[in-house]
SEGUDREN-790206 format. One record per residue (C-alpha): y, x, z; residue number from 1; chain. Coordinates in steps of 0.2 Angstrom, whole numbers. Layout:
R north  east    up num chaine
R     Y     X     Z NUM      A
...
end
This chain:
R north  east    up num chaine
R     9    15   172   1      A
R    12    31   160   2      A
R    32    25   152   3      A
R    29    42   142   4      A
R    29    36   124   5      A
R    13    45   115   6      A
R    13    52    98   7      A
R    13    34    86   8      A
R    -6    34    83   9      A
R    -8    15    76  10      A
R   -22    19    64  11      A
R   -36    22    75  12      A
R   -31    14    91  13      A
R   -37    -4    99  14      A
R   -25   -18    97  15      A
R   -17   -28   111  16      A
R    -8   -43   105  17      A
R     3   -53   115  18      A
R     6   -72   110  19      A
R    13   -87   114  20      A
R    27  -100   115  21      A
R    43   -95   112  22      A
R    57   -89   128  23      A
R    42   -87   139  24      A
R    44   -69   140  25      A
R    34   -59   129  26      A
R    45   -46   122  27      A
R    51   -42   140  28      A
R    31   -39   145  29      A
R    32   -30   128  30      A
R    45   -16   134  31      A
R    38   -17   152  32      A
R    19   -11   145  33      A
R    27     0   132  34      A
R    38     9   142  35      A
R    54     8   135  36      A
R    66    -6   128  37      A
R    60    -8   109  38      A
R    59   -27   107  39      A
R    76   -37   107  40      A
R    74   -49   122  41      A
R    89   -64   123  42      A
R    88   -81   130  43      A
R    89   -87   113  44      A
R    72   -95   103  45      A
R    65   -86    91  46      A
R    72   -70    92  47      A
R    56   -60    90  48      A
R    51   -63    70  49      A
R    39   -49    64  50      A
R    27   -41    74  51      A
R    33   -25    84  52      A
R    21   -14    88  53      A
R    19     2   100  54      A
R     7    15   104  55      A
R     4    12   123  56      A
R    -7    21   138  57      A
R   -12    12   153  58      A
R   -22    25   167  59      A
R   -28    35   151  60      A
R   -34    21   139  61      A
R   -23    20   123  62      A
R   -20     6   115  63      A
R    -8    -2   102  64      A
R     4   -14   109  65      A
R    11   -28    98  66      A
R    22   -41   100  67      A
R    22   -56    91  68      A
R    36   -71    87  69      A
R    33   -86    98  70      A
R    25  -101    90  71      A
R    37  -114    84  72      A
R    25  -129    77  73      A
R    12  -139    83  74      A
R    -4  -142    76  75      A
R    -4  -154    63  76      A
R    14  -152    59  77      A
R    19  -145    43  78      A
R    31  -131    45  79      A
R    45  -135    34  80      A
R    55  -120    38  81      A
R    47  -106    26  82      A
R    54   -92    39  83      A
R    44  -102    56  84      A
R    29  -101    43  85      A
R    31   -81    40  86      A
R    33   -78    58  87      A
R    16   -88    62  88      A
R     7   -77    46  89      A
R    12   -63    54  90      A
R     7   -70    72  91      A
R   -10   -74    62  92      A
R   -12   -57    55  93      A
R   -10   -50    75  94      A
R   -23   -60    82  95      A
R   -34   -55    68  96      A
R   -31   -37    74  97      A
R   -33   -39    90  98      A
R   -46   -33   101  99      A
R   -39   -42   117 100      A
R   -24   -54   116 101      A
R   -12   -56   130 102      A
R    -6   -75   131 103      A
R    11   -77   140 104      A
R    13   -92   150 105      A
R    31   -99   160 106      A
R    27  -102   177 107      A
R    44  -112   179 108      A
R    40  -124   167 109      A
R    21  -125   168 110      A
R     9  -129   155 111      A
R    19  -139   139 112      A
R    12  -145   122 113      A
R    16  -130   113 114      A
R     6  -121   126 115      A
R   -10  -131   121 116      A
R    -3  -128   100 117      A
R    -8  -108   107 118      A
R   -22  -109   115 119      A
R   -29  -120   101 120      A
R   -24  -103    90 121      A
R   -30   -92   104 122      A
R   -48  -101   104 123      A
R   -49  -100    85 124      A
R   -45   -81    85 125      A
R   -62   -78    97 126      A
R   -53   -64   106 127      A
R   -54   -58   124 128      A
R   -39   -68   132 129      A
R   -30   -66   147 130      A
R   -17   -77   154 131      A
R     1   -68   161 132      A
R     9   -82   170 133      A
R    25   -74   169 134      A
R    41   -76   180 135      A
R    32   -77   199 136      A
R    45   -66   204 137      A
R    38   -68   220 138      A
R    24   -71   231 139      A
R    30   -89   234 140      A
R    27   -91   215 141      A
R    10   -85   214 142      A
R     2  -102   220 143      A
R     9  -111   206 144      A
R     2   -99   194 145      A
R   -16  -110   197 146      A
R    -7  -124   183 147      A
R   -10  -111   169 148      A
R   -30  -107   173 149      A
R   -30  -126   164 150      A
R   -34  -116   146 151      A
R   -51  -109   154 152      A
R   -44   -90   154 153      A
R   -43   -77   167 154      A
R   -24   -80   173 155      A
R   -14   -66   181 156      A
R     3   -70   191 157      A
R    18   -56   185 158      A
R    34   -55   183 159      A
R    38   -45   168 160      A
R    57   -42   176 161      A
R    52   -37   191 162      A
R    35   -27   185 163      A
R    25   -38   199 164      A
R     5   -41   194 165      A
R     6   -30   178 166      A
R    -6   -18   187 167      A
R   -21   -32   189 168      A
R   -19   -37   171 169      A
R   -20   -21   161 170      A
R   -34   -18   172 171      A
R   -44   -30   165 172      A
R   -35   -28   147 173      A
R   -41   -12   147 174      A
R   -58   -16   153 175      A
R   -63   -26   136 176      A
R   -57   -12   123 177      A
R   -66    -3   114 178      A
R   -64    15   115 179      A
R   -50    23   102 180      A
R   -53    33    86 181      A
R   -51    53    87 182      A
R   -40    62    73 183      A
R   -26    51    72 184      A
R   -10    60    68 185      A
R     0    65    80 186      A
R    18    70    71 187      A
R    19    56    56 188      A
R    34    58    44 189      A
R    46    43    51 190      A
R    55    36    36 191      A
R    70    20    38 192      A
R    73     8    27 193      A
R    92     6    30 194      A
R   104    -4    20 195      A
R   115   -21    22 196      A
R   107   -38    23 197      A
R    97   -44     9 198      A
R    97   -29     1 199      A
R    76   -28    -1 200      A
R    72   -18    15 201      A
R    59   -28    19 202      A
R    54   -31     0 203      A
R    52   -12    -2 204      A
R    42   -11    13 205      A
R    28   -22     9 206      A
R    29   -16    -9 207      A
R    26     1    -2 208      A
R    11    -5     8 209      A
R     5   -18    -5 210      A
R     3   -32     8 211      A
R    15   -41    17 212      A
R    18   -35    35 213      A
R    35   -39    37 214      A
R    44   -55    32 215      A
R    53   -58    17 216      A
R    66   -71    15 217      A
R    82   -75     7 218      A
R    92   -80    21 219      A
R   102   -62    27 220      A
R    97   -57    44 221      A
R    81   -60    43 222      A
R    73   -44    52 223      A
R    80   -41    69 224      A
R    70   -30    75 225      A
R    66   -12    68 226      A
R    47   -13    63 227      A
R    38     4    64 228      A
R    23     3    52 229      A
R    10    17    52 230      A
R     4    21    34 231      A
R    -6    34    25 232      A
R    -8    41     9 233      A
R   -26    49     5 234      A
R   -41    54    17 235      A
R   -45    68    27 236      A
R   -35    85    27 237      A
R   -24    82    13 238      A
R   -19    64    18 239      A
R    -2    62    22 240      A
R     5    49    35 241      A
R    19    42    39 242      A
R    29    29    51 243      A
R    38    17    38 244      A
R    53     7    49 245      A
R    58    -8    43 246      A
R    77   -11    49 247      A
R    88   -26    50 248      A
R   101   -27    40 249      A
R   117   -19    45 250      A
R   133   -27    45 251      A
R   151   -24    47 252      A
R   157   -23    66 253      A
R   168   -37    60 254      A
R   154   -47    56 255      A
R   144   -45    74 256      A
R   146   -61    82 257      A
R   132   -64    92 258      A
R   122   -51   107 259      A
R   106   -53    95 260      A
R   117   -47    80 261      A
R   124   -33    93 262      A
R   105   -28    97 263      A
R    99   -27    80 264      A
R   114   -16    76 265      A
R   109    -3    89 266      A
R    91    -3    84 267      A
R    94    -2    66 268      A
R   107    15    72 269      A
R    92    22    84 270      A
R    81    22    71 271      A
R    90    32    58 272      A
R    95    44    73 273      A
R    77    47    77 274      A
R    71    48    58 275      A
R    69    63    47 276      A
R    69    54    30 277      A
R    81    39    28 278      A
R    79    27    14 279      A
R    94    19     7 280      A
R    96     4     0 281      A
R   108    -5   -10 282      A
R   110   -20   -22 283      A
R   111   -15   -42 284      A
R   120   -30   -46 285      A
R   134   -28   -31 286      A
R   135   -12   -32 287      A
R   140    -2   -19 288      A
R   151    -8    -8 289      A
R   163    -3     8 290      A
R   149    -8    20 291      A
R   137     2    10 292      A
R   148    18    11 293      A
R   147    15    31 294      A
R   128    17    32 295      A
R   128    32    20 296      A
R   143    40    29 297      A
R   130    35    48 298      A
R   117    44    37 299      A
R   126    57    36 300      A
R   133    57    56 301      A
R   116    60    61 302      A
R   111    73    46 303      A
R    96    65    42 304      A
R    87    67    24 305      A
R    91    55    12 306      A
R    85    45    -3 307      A
R    96    32   -11 308      A
R    88    18   -20 309      A
R    96     5   -32 310      A
R    85   -11   -29 311      A
R    84   -27   -37 312      A
R    86   -17   -56 313      A
R    76   -31   -63 314      A
R    91   -41   -65 315      A
R   104   -27   -70 316      A
R    93   -19   -83 317      A
R   103   -24  -102 318      A
R   119   -25   -92 319      A
R   121    -5   -87 320      A
R   112    11   -93 321      A
R   104    23   -76 322      A
R   115    37   -81 323      A
R   132    26   -82 324      A
R   128    18   -63 325      A
R   124    35   -57 326      A
R   138    42   -62 327      A
R   150    29   -55 328      A
R   139    29   -38 329      A
R   143    47   -36 330      A
R   161    44   -40 331      A
R   161    30   -27 332      A
R   150    40   -13 333      A
R   154    57   -18 334      A
R   146    64    -2 335      A
R   131    56    -6 336      A
R   129    65   -22 337      A
R   114    76   -16 338      A
R   103    64   -14 339      A
R    87    59   -24 340      A
R    92    43   -33 341      A
R    79    31   -37 342      A
R    80    14   -48 343      A
R    67     2   -43 344      A
R    62   -16   -42 345      A
R    52   -21   -24 346      A
R    50   -39   -33 347      A
R    40   -34   -49 348      A
R    34   -15   -43 349      A
R    44    -6   -55 350      A
R    44    12   -51 351      A
R    41     8   -30 352      A
R    28    24   -31 353      A
R    43    36   -35 354      A
R    52    32   -18 355      A
R    38    40   -10 356      A
R    38    54   -22 357      A
R    57    55   -16 358      A
R    53    54     2 359      A
R    40    68     1 360      A
R    51    80    -9 361      A
R    66    77     3 362      A
R    54    81    18 363      A
R    49    95    12 364      A
R    69   102     8 365      A
R    74    94    26 366      A
R    63   109    33 367      A
R    64   123    22 368      A
R    66   140    26 369      A
R    79   150    17 370      A
R    74   171    15 371      A
R    88   178    23 372      A
R    92   192     9 373      A
R    92   179    -3 374      A
R   103   168     8 375      A
R   115   182     9 376      A
R   114   186    -9 377      A
R   120   170   -13 378      A
R   134   167    -3 379      A
R   141   186    -7 380      A
R   140   180   -23 381      A
R   149   164   -21 382      A
R   162   172   -11 383      A
R   166   185   -24 384      A
R   167   170   -38 385      A
R   180   161   -27 386      A
R   187   167   -14 387      A
R   193   158     1 388      A
R   212   152     3 389      A
R   222   162    15 390      A
R   228   154    32 391      A
R   242   160    40 392      A
R   243   174    26 393      A
R   224   180    30 394      A
R   211   178    22 395      A
R   190   173    28 396      A
R   178   187    29 397      A
R   160   182    28 398      A
R   149   196    37 399      A
R   133   188    36 400      A
R   122   173    38 401      A
R   107   169    46 402      A
R    95   153    45 403      A
R    95   145    64 404      A
R    85   128    61 405      A
R    77   116    51 406      A
R    79    97    49 407      A
R    94    98    46 408      A
R    94   117    39 409      A
R   106   126    51 410      A
R   116   141    46 411      A
R   126   152    57 412      A
R   138   162    46 413      A
R   145   178    56 414      A
R   164   178    50 415      A
R   182   188    56 416      A
R   188   172    60 417      A
R   182   153    59 418      A
R   198   147    62 419      A
R   203   153    44 420      A
R   189   138    39 421      A
R   195   124    29 422      A
R   184   111    23 423      A
R   185   114     5 424      A
R   176   130     6 425      A
R   164   123    16 426      A
R   160   111     4 427      A
R   161   124   -11 428      A
R   147   136    -1 429      A
R   135   121     1 430      A
R   135   117   -16 431      A
R   131   138   -20 432      A
R   117   134    -9 433      A
R   111   120   -16 434      A
R   112   126   -33 435      A
R   101   141   -27 436      A
R    87   131   -16 437      A
R    88   115   -20 438      A
R    88   105    -4 439      A
R    90    88   -12 440      A
R    92    74     1 441      A
R    94    88    14 442      A
R   110    90    24 443      A
R   117   106    27 444      A
R   126   112    44 445      A
R   137   125    44 446      A
R   143   135    58 447      A
R   156   150    58 448      A
R   153   163    75 449      A
R   163   176    77 450      A
R   156   193    73 451      A
R   166   203    86 452      A
R   160   195   105 453      A
R   162   209   118 454      A
R   176   218   112 455      A
R   190   211   119 456      A
R   191   198   108 457      A
R   183   180   113 458      A
R   168   174   103 459      A
R   173   157    95 460      A
R   163   146    86 461      A
R   168   136    71 462      A
R   164   116    74 463      A
R   150   112    64 464      A
R   153   101    48 465      A
R   137    93    36 466      A
R   140    93    22 467      A
end
């Protein structure tokens, strides 16, 4: 098996869906085939709700692997829980898209009535089905896998935990897959929707996709995994390609009291770290909370591009003006005043298109290349307008600067003594750069370095600081 993760190409790859009842090991098999831990695995029933997808490779066969929520209700019984109903719809959609299905069963329990329900759904879908009789951890258990043959599908004894029998299963699955289309984007823009629980991350994701791709529920904590969704705008060479990631709501540490919540938080933070642009959602009626500030600090810590979205604006309109709200937000979270601010209503669709425009703008800014001459003139003028304060009777001198990286924008300033830097002056220099170059939503990392290295004075690097 190849475990290196290929570029996400879900736009054109055949889909292999993993289906089954709850707690039979679907997510464990998904992670095994993906070569890394993407789906949350836990003994608690119903942990996976949305479709979790990733590109995968098996012996040069490329496909999109999809993990689905466990089937929770029997045929003919109504789903009284709206969330359970949403999980079922997501599973049905995955089966509709699939070129092949891996039906996961548990060798320890053998077939149960809920497996009958899964088999009924698969027969209705009419797709090639392969049974993965999971938890065959030893050869002694392989014989018991014969019980899973009752549904008429080929059965493969496997152990997702111990990596047994996976080769035979995947050889059969790949044998029925159509060839993958060419021309899928190798490096789409990775955009993460982050925020507290129930601020509308999933609603905004669906509004931008114009379809119900992720589950929306008034119940806080509905989203548990980080859901990657390929998304394109336009066609041909001018098309823009994205991966939108809907994350679990980030709770305060004092409210993370279960293992599933902890895993969800880890996945959300990891998604932020790997992103290029983070869309930070806040609730218009509640305003910026202490937890919103902590999430904003997390985005800043990871030096990610940022767009701030105030959702549920339909509930706040008429009560407060956008300008007044923006001024209050700037005072509450001053270190995010460089990020574009968009007021939307995911429920009504109000200005949701502007979110994508802001994302595109920030994506350009985080990769901006500043001309060296203009960069140095800007810093010189800033230095001449406001001199740095003295430290131990001496003043910082800036000789010249050069940009050394993008995403985030990284600038090295060669100075007489990096220890004479003070945070307030760094903030002043960054504001001067933003006034000249824009850089909306883009973090700027300044590093002070001594110009005199090798002449008896040891070269010093000032600590990097993001602003």
